[in-house]
MMTF fields as JSON, N, C-alpha, C and O atoms, coordinates in Angstrom:
{
  "mmtfVersion": "1.0.0",
  "mmtfProducer": "UNKNOWN",
  "numBonds": 439,
  "numAtoms": 440,
  "numGroups": 110,
  "numChains": 1,
  "numModels": 1,
  "chainsPerModel": [1],
  "groupsPerChain": [110],
  "chainIdList": ["A"],
  "bondAtomList": [4, 2, 8, 6, 12, 10, 16, 14, 20, 18, 24, 22, 28, 26, 32, 30, 36, 34, 40, 38, 44, 42, 48, 46, 52, 50, 56, 54, 60, 58, 64, 62, 68, 66, 72, 70, 76, 74, 80, 78, 84, 82, 88, 86, 92, 90, 96, 94, 100, 98, 104, 102, 108, 106, 112, 110, 116, 114, 120, 118, 124, 122, 128, 126, 132, 130, 136, 134, 140, 138, 144, 142, 148, 146, 152, 150, 156, 154, 160, 158, 164, 162, 168, 166, 172, 170, 176, 174, 180, 178, 184, 182, 188, 186, 192, 190, 196, 194, 200, 198, 204, 202, 208, 206, 212, 210, 216, 214, 220, 218, 224, 222, 228, 226, 232, 230, 236, 234, 240, 238, 244, 242, 248, 246, 252, 250, 256, 254, 260, 258, 264, 262, 268, 266, 272, 270, 276, 274, 280, 278, 284, 282, 288, 286, 292, 290, 296, 294, 300, 298, 304, 302, 308, 306, 312, 310, 316, 314, 320, 318, 324, 322, 328, 326, 332, 330, 336, 334, 340, 338, 344, 342, 348, 346, 352, 350, 356, 354, 360, 358, 364, 362, 368, 366, 372, 370, 376, 374, 380, 378, 384, 382, 388, 386, 392, 390, 396, 394, 400, 398, 404, 402, 408, 406, 412, 410, 416, 414, 420, 418, 424, 422, 428, 426, 432, 430, 436, 434],
  "bondOrderList": [1, 1, 1, 1, 1, 1, 1, 1, 1, 1, 1, 1, 1, 1, 1, 1, 1, 1, 1, 1, 1, 1, 1, 1, 1, 1, 1, 1, 1, 1, 1, 1, 1, 1, 1, 1, 1, 1, 1, 1, 1, 1, 1, 1, 1, 1, 1, 1, 1, 1, 1, 1, 1, 1, 1, 1, 1, 1, 1, 1, 1, 1, 1, 1, 1, 1, 1, 1, 1, 1, 1, 1, 1, 1, 1, 1, 1, 1, 1, 1, 1, 1, 1, 1, 1, 1, 1, 1, 1, 1, 1, 1, 1, 1, 1, 1, 1, 1, 1, 1, 1, 1, 1, 1, 1, 1, 1, 1, 1],
  "groupList": [{"groupName": "THR", "atomNameList": ["N", "CA", "C", "O"], "elementList": ["N", "C", "C", "O"], "formalChargeList": [0, 0, 0, 0], "bondAtomList": [1, 0, 2, 1, 3, 2], "bondOrderList": [1, 1, 2], "singleLetterCode": "T", "chemCompType": "L-PEPTIDE LINKING"}, {"groupName": "ILE", "atomNameList": ["N", "CA", "C", "O"], "elementList": ["N", "C", "C", "O"], "formalChargeList": [0, 0, 0, 0], "bondAtomList": [1, 0, 2, 1, 3, 2], "bondOrderList": [1, 1, 2], "singleLetterCode": "I", "chemCompType": "L-PEPTIDE LINKING"}, {"groupName": "GLU", "atomNameList": ["N", "CA", "C", "O"], "elementList": ["N", "C", "C", "O"], "formalChargeList": [0, 0, 0, 0], "bondAtomList": [1, 0, 2, 1, 3, 2], "bondOrderList": [1, 1, 2], "singleLetterCode": "E", "chemCompType": "L-PEPTIDE LINKING"}, {"groupName": "GLN", "atomNameList": ["N", "CA", "C", "O"], "elementList": ["N", "C", "C", "O"], "formalChargeList": [0, 0, 0, 0], "bondAtomList": [1, 0, 2, 1, 3, 2], "bondOrderList": [1, 1, 2], "singleLetterCode": "Q", "chemCompType": "L-PEPTIDE LINKING"}, {"groupName": "LEU", "atomNameList": ["N", "CA", "C", "O"], "elementList": ["N", "C", "C", "O"], "formalChargeList": [0, 0, 0, 0], "bondAtomList": [1, 0, 2, 1, 3, 2], "bondOrderList": [1, 1, 2], "singleLetterCode": "L", "chemCompType": "L-PEPTIDE LINKING"}, {"groupName": "GLY", "atomNameList": ["N", "CA", "C", "O"], "elementList": ["N", "C", "C", "O"], "formalChargeList": [0, 0, 0, 0], "bondAtomList": [1, 0, 2, 1, 3, 2], "bondOrderList": [1, 1, 2], "singleLetterCode": "G", "chemCompType": "PEPTIDE LINKING"}, {"groupName": "HIS", "atomNameList": ["N", "CA", "C", "O"], "elementList": ["N", "C", "C", "O"], "formalChargeList": [0, 0, 0, 0], "bondAtomList": [1, 0, 2, 1, 3, 2], "bondOrderList": [1, 1, 2], "singleLetterCode": "H", "chemCompType": "L-PEPTIDE LINKING"}, {"groupName": "VAL", "atomNameList": ["N", "CA", "C", "O"], "elementList": ["N", "C", "C", "O"], "formalChargeList": [0, 0, 0, 0], "bondAtomList": [1, 0, 2, 1, 3, 2], "bondOrderList": [1, 1, 2], "singleLetterCode": "V", "chemCompType": "L-PEPTIDE LINKING"}, {"groupName": "SER", "atomNameList": ["N", "CA", "C", "O"], "elementList": ["N", "C", "C", "O"], "formalChargeList": [0, 0, 0, 0], "bondAtomList": [1, 0, 2, 1, 3, 2], "bondOrderList": [1, 1, 2], "singleLetterCode": "S", "chemCompType": "L-PEPTIDE LINKING"}, {"groupName": "ARG", "atomNameList": ["N", "CA", "C", "O"], "elementList": ["N", "C", "C", "O"], "formalChargeList": [0, 0, 0, 0], "bondAtomList": [1, 0, 2, 1, 3, 2], "bondOrderList": [1, 1, 2], "singleLetterCode": "R", "chemCompType": "L-PEPTIDE LINKING"}, {"groupName": "ALA", "atomNameList": ["N", "CA", "C", "O"], "elementList": ["N", "C", "C", "O"], "formalChargeList": [0, 0, 0, 0], "bondAtomList": [1, 0, 2, 1, 3, 2], "bondOrderList": [1, 1, 2], "singleLetterCode": "A", "chemCompType": "L-PEPTIDE LINKING"}, {"groupName": "ASN", "atomNameList": ["N", "CA", "C", "O"], "elementList": ["N", "C", "C", "O"], "formalChargeList": [0, 0, 0, 0], "bondAtomList": [1, 0, 2, 1, 3, 2], "bondOrderList": [1, 1, 2], "singleLetterCode": "N", "chemCompType": "L-PEPTIDE LINKING"}, {"groupName": "ASP", "atomNameList": ["N", "CA", "C", "O"], "elementList": ["N", "C", "C", "O"], "formalChargeList": [0, 0, 0, 0], "bondAtomList": [1, 0, 2, 1, 3, 2], "bondOrderList": [1, 1, 2], "singleLetterCode": "D", "chemCompType": "L-PEPTIDE LINKING"}, {"groupName": "TRP", "atomNameList": ["N", "CA", "C", "O"], "elementList": ["N", "C", "C", "O"], "formalChargeList": [0, 0, 0, 0], "bondAtomList": [1, 0, 2, 1, 3, 2], "bondOrderList": [1, 1, 2], "singleLetterCode": "W", "chemCompType": "L-PEPTIDE LINKING"}, {"groupName": "PRO", "atomNameList": ["N", "CA", "C", "O"], "elementList": ["N", "C", "C", "O"], "formalChargeList": [0, 0, 0, 0], "bondAtomList": [1, 0, 2, 1, 3, 2], "bondOrderList": [1, 1, 2], "singleLetterCode": "P", "chemCompType": "L-PEPTIDE LINKING"}, {"groupName": "CYS", "atomNameList": ["N", "CA", "C", "O"], "elementList": ["N", "C", "C", "O"], "formalChargeList": [0, 0, 0, 0], "bondAtomList": [1, 0, 2, 1, 3, 2], "bondOrderList": [1, 1, 2], "singleLetterCode": "C", "chemCompType": "L-PEPTIDE LINKING"}, {"groupName": "LYS", "atomNameList": ["N", "CA", "C", "O"], "elementList": ["N", "C", "C", "O"], "formalChargeList": [0, 0, 0, 0], "bondAtomList": [1, 0, 2, 1, 3, 2], "bondOrderList": [1, 1, 2], "singleLetterCode": "K", "chemCompType": "L-PEPTIDE LINKING"}, {"groupName": "TYR", "atomNameList": ["N", "CA", "C", "O"], "elementList": ["N", "C", "C", "O"], "formalChargeList": [0, 0, 0, 0], "bondAtomList": [1, 0, 2, 1, 3, 2], "bondOrderList": [1, 1, 2], "singleLetterCode": "Y", "chemCompType": "L-PEPTIDE LINKING"}],
  "groupTypeList": [0, 1, 2, 3, 4, 4, 4, 4, 4, 5, 6, 2, 2, 7, 8, 7, 9, 4, 3, 0, 4, 2, 0, 4, 10, 3, 7, 5, 9, 9, 5, 3, 2, 11, 4, 0, 5, 10, 7, 0, 10, 1, 4, 4, 0, 12, 13, 8, 10, 10, 7, 9, 5, 3, 10, 1, 0, 10, 4, 3, 8, 4, 10, 8, 14, 6, 12, 9, 2, 10, 1, 15, 10, 4, 5, 5, 1, 4, 12, 16, 5, 8, 12, 4, 11, 8, 5, 17, 9, 8, 2, 12, 10, 16, 3, 10, 10, 3, 10, 4, 7, 8, 1, 15, 9, 8, 7, 7, 12, 8],
  "groupIdList": [1, 2, 3, 4, 5, 6, 7, 8, 9, 10, 11, 12, 13, 14, 15, 16, 17, 18, 19, 20, 21, 22, 23, 24, 25, 26, 27, 28, 29, 30, 31, 32, 33, 34, 35, 36, 37, 38, 39, 40, 41, 42, 43, 44, 45, 46, 47, 48, 49, 50, 51, 52, 53, 54, 55, 56, 57, 58, 59, 60, 61, 62, 63, 64, 65, 66, 67, 68, 69, 70, 71, 72, 73, 74, 75, 76, 77, 78, 79, 80, 81, 82, 83, 84, 85, 86, 87, 88, 89, 90, 91, 92, 93, 94, 95, 96, 97, 98, 99, 100, 101, 102, 103, 104, 105, 106, 107, 108, 109, 110],
  "secStructList": [7, 2, 2, 2, 2, 2, 2, 2, 6, 6, 7, 1, 7, 2, 2, 2, 2, 2, 2, 2, 2, 2, 2, 2, 2, 2, 2, 7, 7, 6, 6, 7, 2, 2, 2, 2, 2, 2, 2, 2, 2, 2, 2, 2, 2, 7, 7, 7, 2, 2, 2, 2, 2, 2, 2, 2, 2, 2, 2, 2, 2, 2, 7, 7, 6, 6, 7, 2, 2, 2, 2, 2, 2, 2, 2, 2, 2, 2, 2, 2, 6, 6, 7, 6, 6, 1, 1, 7, 7, 2, 2, 2, 2, 2, 2, 2, 2, 2, 2, 2, 2, 2, 2, 2, 2, 2, 2, 2, 2, 7],
  "xCoordList": [-76.351, -76.154, -74.664, -73.809, -74.378, -72.992, -72.274, -71.107, -72.963, -72.346, -71.929, -70.863, -72.754, -72.415, -71.21, -70.348, -71.165, -70.028, -68.744, -67.696, -68.823, -67.64, -67.116, -65.904, -68.0, -67.578, -66.844, -65.917, -67.259, -66.629, -65.205, -64.44, -64.838, -63.473, -62.446, -61.282, -62.864, -61.961, -61.925, -61.241, -62.642, -62.707, -61.336, -60.557, -61.034, -59.706, -59.495, -58.35, -60.564, -60.45, -60.198, -60.969, -59.12, -58.782, -59.912, -60.237, -60.509, -61.567, -62.765, -63.404, -63.069, -64.182, -63.839, -64.678, -62.606, -62.187, -62.194, -62.618, -61.725, -61.728, -63.143, -63.404, -64.041, -65.431, -66.086, -66.846, -65.798, -66.383, -65.901, -66.695, -64.607, -64.08, -64.709, -65.041, -64.868, -65.491, -66.929, -67.362, -67.662, -69.055, -69.134, -69.982, -68.259, -68.259, -67.998, -68.619, -67.092, -66.792, -68.002, -68.183, -68.824, -69.998, -71.174, -71.89, -71.383, -72.579, -72.325, -73.261, -71.076, -70.768, -70.781, -70.74, -70.839, -70.786, -69.487, -68.97, -68.973, -67.758, -67.959, -68.975, -66.991, -67.025, -67.667, -67.789, -68.082, -68.63, -67.459, -66.764, -67.247, -66.042, -65.916, -64.802, -67.03, -66.918, -66.387, -65.641, -66.77, -66.274, -64.814, -64.002, -64.478, -63.093, -62.144, -61.018, -62.579, -61.742, -61.483, -60.356, -62.524, -62.38, -61.522, -60.677, -61.731, -60.95, -59.49, -58.581, -59.273, -57.899, -57.194, -56.02, -57.899, -57.306, -56.898, -55.828, -57.736, -57.401, -56.178, -55.277, -56.153, -55.03, -53.709, -52.689, -53.725, -52.495, -52.105, -50.969, -53.022, -52.722, -52.734, -52.189, -53.338, -53.455, -52.306, -52.137, -51.51, -50.342, -50.581, -49.633, -51.829, -52.162, -52.143, -52.871, -51.321, -51.218, -52.57, -52.902, -53.335, -54.646, -55.597, -56.315, -55.598, -56.476, -56.039, -56.873, -54.736, -54.224, -54.673, -55.135, -54.541, -54.964, -56.444, -56.85, -57.25, -58.696, -59.054, -60.001, -58.315, -58.555, -58.241, -58.967, -57.166, -56.834, -57.942, -58.355, -58.419, -59.514, -60.766, -61.447, -61.065, -62.237, -62.073, -63.017, -60.887, -60.666, -60.801, -61.248, -60.418, -60.551, -62.02, -62.311, -62.934, -64.366, -64.964, -65.908, -64.422, -65.066, -64.491, -65.227, -63.202, -62.558, -62.832, -62.936, -62.941, -63.041, -61.732, -60.963, -61.467, -60.234, -60.149, -59.083, -61.258, -61.281, -60.98, -60.86, -60.857, -60.546, -59.036, -58.317, -58.593, -57.154, -56.433, -55.348, -57.043, -56.412, -56.193, -55.128, -57.195, -57.087, -56.054, -55.254, -56.069, -55.118, -53.688, -52.786, -53.487, -52.147, -51.691, -50.523, -52.605, -52.245, -51.844, -50.844, -52.621, -52.295, -50.973, -50.159, -50.767, -49.511, -48.328, -47.257, -48.509, -47.443, -47.082, -45.906, -48.087, -47.83, -47.115, -46.193, -47.541, -46.88, -45.408, -44.531, -45.155, -43.791, -42.942, -41.757, -43.536, -42.778, -42.732, -42.036, -43.45, -43.538, -42.211, -42.059, -41.248, -39.946, -38.959, -37.863, -39.338, -38.471, -38.75, -39.819, -37.794, -37.994, -38.205, -38.778, -37.758, -37.9, -39.216, -39.492, -40.021, -41.24, -42.381, -43.313, -42.325, -43.439, -44.441, -45.309, -44.331, -45.211, -44.528, -43.301, -45.328, -44.802, -44.932, -45.721, -44.163, -44.281, -45.688, -46.187, -46.325, -47.701, -48.647, -49.589, -48.405, -49.208, -49.062, -50.042, -47.821, -47.562, -48.27, -48.847, -48.228, -48.911, -50.412, -51.059, -50.945, -52.387, -52.765, -53.817, -51.925, -52.184, -52.175, -53.001, -51.246, -51.192, -52.469, -53.019, -52.938, -54.179, -55.359, -56.227, -55.387, -56.476, -56.452, -57.5, -55.268, -55.165, -55.637, -56.332, -55.264, -55.72, -57.251, -57.897, -57.811, -59.258, -59.977, -60.995, -59.445, -60.037, -60.004, -60.994, -58.867, -58.746, -59.679, -60.262, -59.825, -60.739, -62.191, -63.015, -62.506, -63.892, -64.34, -65.532, -63.407, -63.745, -64.126, -65.098, -63.347, -63.591, -64.912, -65.655, -65.198, -66.391, -67.675, -68.77, -67.547, -68.773, -69.27, -70.285],
  "yCoordList": [-173.524, -172.752, -172.5, -173.115, -171.598, -171.28, -172.521, -172.744, -173.326, -174.535, -175.501, -176.11, -175.646, -176.525, -175.977, -176.735, -174.66, -174.05, -174.274, -174.551, -174.157, -174.369, -175.797, -176.014, -176.752, -178.141, -178.306, -179.108, -177.554, -177.649, -177.095, -177.398, -176.293, -175.767, -176.884, -176.706, -178.024, -179.157, -180.094, -181.117, -179.763, -180.629, -180.763, -179.81, -181.957, -182.184, -181.48, -181.253, -181.128, -180.454, -178.953, -178.269, -178.461, -177.048, -176.176, -175.153, -176.562, -175.749, -175.594, -174.542, -176.63, -176.553, -175.582, -174.778, -175.655, -174.733, -173.288, -172.38, -173.079, -171.726, -171.169, -170.039, -171.952, -171.513, -171.265, -170.31, -172.114, -171.955, -170.664, -169.937, -170.378, -169.138, -167.919, -166.939, -167.984, -166.879, -166.669, -165.535, -167.756, -167.673, -167.124, -166.279, -167.594, -167.097, -165.594, -164.878, -165.124, -163.69, -162.884, -161.738, -163.484, -162.781, -162.805, -161.812, -163.927, -164.06, -163.759, -163.486, -163.809, -163.572, -162.093, -161.23, -161.827, -160.45, -160.243, -161.166, -159.046, -158.701, -158.984, -158.606, -159.645, -159.892, -161.205, -161.46, -162.049, -163.356, -164.261, -164.783, -164.441, -165.124, -166.556, -167.011, -167.283, -168.656, -168.68, -169.585, -167.692, -167.625, -167.205, -167.836, -166.147, -165.683, -166.721, -166.865, -167.437, -168.493, -169.613, -170.093, -170.03, -171.104, -170.66, -171.42, -169.438, -168.941, -168.74, -169.023, -168.256, -168.09, -169.436, -169.546, -170.453, -171.794, -172.29, -172.877, -172.059, -172.444, -171.666, -172.229, -170.384, -169.536, -170.062, -170.04, -170.526, -170.961, -172.402, -172.8, -173.187, -174.606, -175.055, -176.112, -174.281, -174.696, -174.092, -172.873, -174.945, -174.439, -174.222, -173.992, -174.289, -173.913, -172.385, -171.721, -171.834, -170.381, -169.755, -168.679, -170.415, -169.885, -169.846, -168.865, -170.912, -170.959, -169.911, -169.227, -169.79, -168.772, -167.38, -166.588, -167.087, -165.786, -165.542, -164.445, -166.556, -166.41, -166.286, -165.579, -166.957, -166.832, -165.42, -164.865, -164.84, -163.461, -162.522, -161.623, -162.733, -161.922, -162.07, -161.085, -163.288, -163.519, -162.802, -162.182, -162.883, -162.197, -160.691, -160.003, -160.187, -158.755, -158.335, -157.225, -159.212, -158.926, -159.279, -158.631, -160.303, -160.856, -160.396, -160.256, -160.166, -159.888, -158.457, -157.532, -158.314, -156.992, -156.726, -157.658, -155.479, -155.184, -155.914, -155.965, -156.471, -157.2, -158.687, -159.406, -159.155, -160.556, -160.769, -160.793, -160.92, -160.974, -162.071, -161.848, -163.246, -164.372, -164.05, -164.331, -163.467, -163.118, -162.015, -162.082, -161.01, -159.899, -160.419, -160.036, -161.283, -161.841, -162.705, -162.661, -163.488, -164.332, -163.47, -163.746, -162.433, -161.543, -160.812, -160.655, -160.37, -159.711, -160.652, -160.238, -161.912, -162.899, -163.129, -163.267, -163.17, -163.333, -162.106, -162.22, -160.942, -159.709, -159.735, -159.328, -160.208, -160.28, -161.315, -161.086, -162.435, -163.54, -163.507, -164.32, -162.596, -162.556, -162.371, -162.782, -161.759, -161.547, -162.678, -162.698, -163.62, -164.753, -165.89, -166.5, -166.174, -167.195, -168.584, -169.447, -168.817, -170.131, -170.297, -171.383, -169.26, -169.322, -170.053, -170.509, -170.171, -170.773, -169.75, -170.067, -168.527, -167.457, -166.686, -166.631, -166.098, -165.33, -163.835, -163.435, -163.028, -161.579, -161.112, -160.136, -161.808, -161.471, -161.707, -160.939, -162.756, -162.999, -161.837, -161.389, -161.346, -160.241, -158.966, -158.242, -158.694, -157.509, -157.607, -156.641, -158.782, -158.98, -158.892, -158.349, -159.417, -159.337, -157.877, -157.477, -157.091, -155.668, -154.955, -154.15, -155.251, -154.643, -155.049, -154.23, -156.312, -156.784, -156.078, -155.671, -155.928, -155.242, -153.794, -153.301, -153.121, -151.735, -151.694, -150.845, -152.594, -152.646, -152.921, -152.297, -153.851, -154.195, -152.983, -152.67, -152.309, -151.117, -150.01, -149.305, -149.852, -148.815, -149.115, -148.203, -150.382, -150.737, -150.062, -149.815, -149.762, -149.048, -147.614, -147.083, -146.992, -145.602, -145.47, -144.509, -146.44, -146.4, -146.74, -146.44, -147.361, -147.78, -146.738, -146.944],
  "zCoordList": [130.453, 131.673, 131.902, 131.264, 132.81, 133.146, 133.671, 133.35, 134.475, 135.034, 133.934, 134.016, 132.913, 131.795, 131.023, 130.578, 130.873, 130.192, 130.978, 130.395, 132.294, 133.121, 132.974, 132.994, 132.83, 132.629, 131.292, 131.185, 130.291, 128.972, 128.959, 128.043, 129.952, 130.005, 130.157, 129.8, 130.681, 130.845, 129.646, 129.682, 128.601, 127.412, 126.777, 126.763, 126.244, 125.661, 124.331, 123.939, 123.625, 122.33, 122.533, 123.207, 121.945, 122.063, 121.527, 122.129, 120.417, 119.813, 120.752, 120.774, 121.52, 122.472, 123.603, 124.007, 124.113, 125.178, 124.674, 125.389, 123.447, 122.877, 122.765, 123.178, 122.215, 122.051, 123.404, 123.561, 124.373, 125.703, 126.361, 126.958, 126.255, 126.825, 126.156, 126.823, 124.855, 124.124, 124.582, 124.785, 124.742, 125.192, 126.604, 126.891, 127.497, 128.876, 128.923, 129.708, 128.094, 128.056, 127.602, 128.015, 126.756, 126.234, 127.199, 127.323, 127.884, 128.721, 130.196, 130.948, 130.603, 132.011, 132.349, 131.472, 133.65, 134.13, 134.891, 135.521, 134.83, 135.552, 137.041, 137.624, 137.638, 139.073, 139.497, 140.695, 138.55, 138.918, 139.294, 138.423, 140.591, 141.062, 140.56, 140.3, 140.414, 139.92, 138.488, 138.114, 137.695, 136.314, 136.273, 135.595, 136.992, 136.938, 137.524, 137.048, 138.539, 139.112, 138.12, 137.997, 137.414, 136.428, 135.251, 134.778, 134.777, 133.646, 134.051, 133.271, 135.263, 135.758, 135.84, 135.488, 136.301, 136.38, 134.995, 134.837, 134.003, 132.626, 132.152, 131.53, 132.445, 132.041, 132.597, 131.907, 133.821, 134.478, 134.164, 134.424, 133.61, 133.406, 131.954, 131.635, 131.075, 129.672, 128.883, 128.862, 128.23, 127.511, 126.03, 125.28, 125.598, 124.231, 124.163, 124.901, 123.29, 123.175, 122.826, 123.323, 121.988, 121.598, 122.791, 122.989, 123.582, 124.757, 125.779, 126.371, 125.979, 126.91, 126.474, 127.295, 125.198, 124.686, 124.891, 125.275, 124.638, 124.811, 126.289, 126.633, 127.163, 128.605, 129.082, 129.907, 128.567, 128.93, 128.456, 129.188, 127.237, 126.707, 127.576, 127.859, 127.992, 128.841, 130.183, 130.672, 130.775, 132.047, 131.893, 132.811, 130.743, 130.489, 130.619, 131.065, 130.233, 130.316, 131.668, 132.118, 132.317, 133.505, 134.84, 135.816, 134.888, 136.181, 136.634, 135.828, 137.927, 138.524, 139.264, 139.5, 139.631, 140.371, 141.716, 142.33, 142.164, 143.434, 143.269, 144.261, 142.027, 141.748, 141.849, 140.85, 143.075, 143.36, 142.57, 142.031, 142.509, 141.809, 140.325, 139.776, 139.691, 138.275, 138.062, 137.129, 138.918, 138.808, 138.99, 138.244, 139.973, 140.207, 139.031, 138.646, 138.463, 137.315, 136.121, 135.457, 135.853, 134.737, 134.993, 134.083, 136.227, 136.574, 136.431, 135.986, 136.802, 136.657, 135.203, 134.865, 134.342, 132.908, 132.364, 131.557, 132.808, 132.396, 132.813, 132.051, 134.003, 134.529, 133.787, 133.545, 133.431, 132.834, 131.308, 130.699, 130.689, 129.231, 128.525, 127.375, 129.194, 128.555, 128.842, 128.282, 129.713, 130.049, 129.074, 129.114, 128.203, 127.174, 127.756, 127.09, 128.974, 129.603, 130.364, 130.873, 130.451, 131.258, 130.561, 131.224, 129.237, 128.502, 128.015, 127.202, 128.504, 128.048, 126.927, 126.854, 126.063, 124.948, 125.251, 126.107, 124.555, 124.753, 124.384, 124.945, 123.441, 123.078, 124.261, 124.459, 125.043, 126.246, 127.217, 127.813, 127.375, 128.302, 127.834, 128.647, 126.541, 126.011, 126.245, 126.649, 125.985, 126.151, 127.633, 127.969, 128.512, 129.956, 130.415, 131.234, 129.89, 130.243, 129.812, 130.563, 128.601, 128.119, 128.996, 129.299, 129.4, 130.256, 131.601, 132.103, 132.195, 133.487, 133.387, 134.276, 132.315, 132.123, 132.017, 132.631, 131.255, 131.081, 132.403, 132.704, 133.181, 134.471, 135.397, 136.057, 135.438, 136.294, 135.833, 136.657, 134.537, 134.006, 134.359, 134.43, 134.579, 134.904, 136.197, 136.38, 137.092, 138.337, 138.024, 138.562, 137.147, 136.772, 136.028, 136.23, 135.169, 134.343, 135.091, 134.615, 136.255, 136.968, 137.923, 138.589]
}
């Protein structure tokens, strides 16, 4: 179930968190606030570059333009991607920009 998947996001193994984020992106629906909130929390707290990338990809599928927390997190990564001291990489910023475009397009497409 979704609840069991959300519990796995806290697993200490990076591979488990990666697989869980991938599964959530596949089975979740855009705008499910419990999912976007959990994925956003992982995005902001997990310093594994692979997990961060997968969280951005998941938000691209799950977040709606009304998910303020997710939009702000992605915007913050976009803003900080060029700051070498922020912990984010320029690749994170590029991926965040792509996710924001996709989220915004979801309004046009619906």
